[in-house]
N, C-alpha and C positions, 0 to 999 in steps of 0.2 A: 504493499499499500505506501510505503513511502516514495518509493520509485514512481509509482502513478501521481502521486499528489505533487512529486516536485519534478513529474513530466521528463525523467530521465529513462524511461525504460522503453526498449524497442514497440514499434507498432503493434506486433502479434500479441505481446504481453498486454499491452494496454488494451487489445480488443478482448482479451481473455477476461481483464479483470474488469470490464465493463458488464460482460455477459454475466460473469459471476455476483456481480454487484445487483445487476438487475434480477436475478432470479433467486438471490439470497437475503431475506429481511434483516437478517441480523447483521449481517456484513455492510449492507445498506446503511442501517443506523451508525455504525460504527465509523463508516467512510464519511457519511454526511455529518456527523458528528465533528468528526477529525476537521475535516475540509472548513467548515465553520469555523470551528477554534483558530484555525490558522489565519484564517481570513482576518479576524479580530486582532490576533496577535502582530500581524504584520503592520498594521496600523498603530500600534501602542507604542506609546513613548515613555521610557521608562524615566522616572525621576526619582530623587532622593528622598528618603525619609528624613523628615526632621529627626536629630539627635535624639531628642527627648522622647519621642515616639517610640524610637526604635529600643532605646534602653527598658522603657516600659513595658514594650513587645515581649523582648527578651527577658526580661523579669517574671513575666506571666506565664511565658512558656515553660520556663524554668520549675516555677511553682507547679504548674499541670503535671509536669514529667514527675517532679518529686511524690506527688500525689498519688500517678497512676503505679510508680514503683513500691509505692507503702502498699497500697491495696492488692498488689500482684505475689508480696512476699506472705507468707506462710505465718500465720499469728504464732509465735514463741510461747504463748501461756498456754496454748492448746497443745496436750501432747499427741502425738502422731497415732492413728488408729491401726 
């Protein structure tokens, strides 16, 4: 699909991909979603995060990670069965 979307594959492969996408609803959804996403990001301009926002975001992510790690660790006060 990458080659198809980048238009770098040969004509025969392109025809086969188009035929498959036409006949396979699952692949059509993946293809269409990927194509739309690429179209959006091609026009996307990267902007810098303000430093304060970046720091707040990183602190919050670290907090969430610590919470998940604590939840996934077995409780030491409960003996194993």
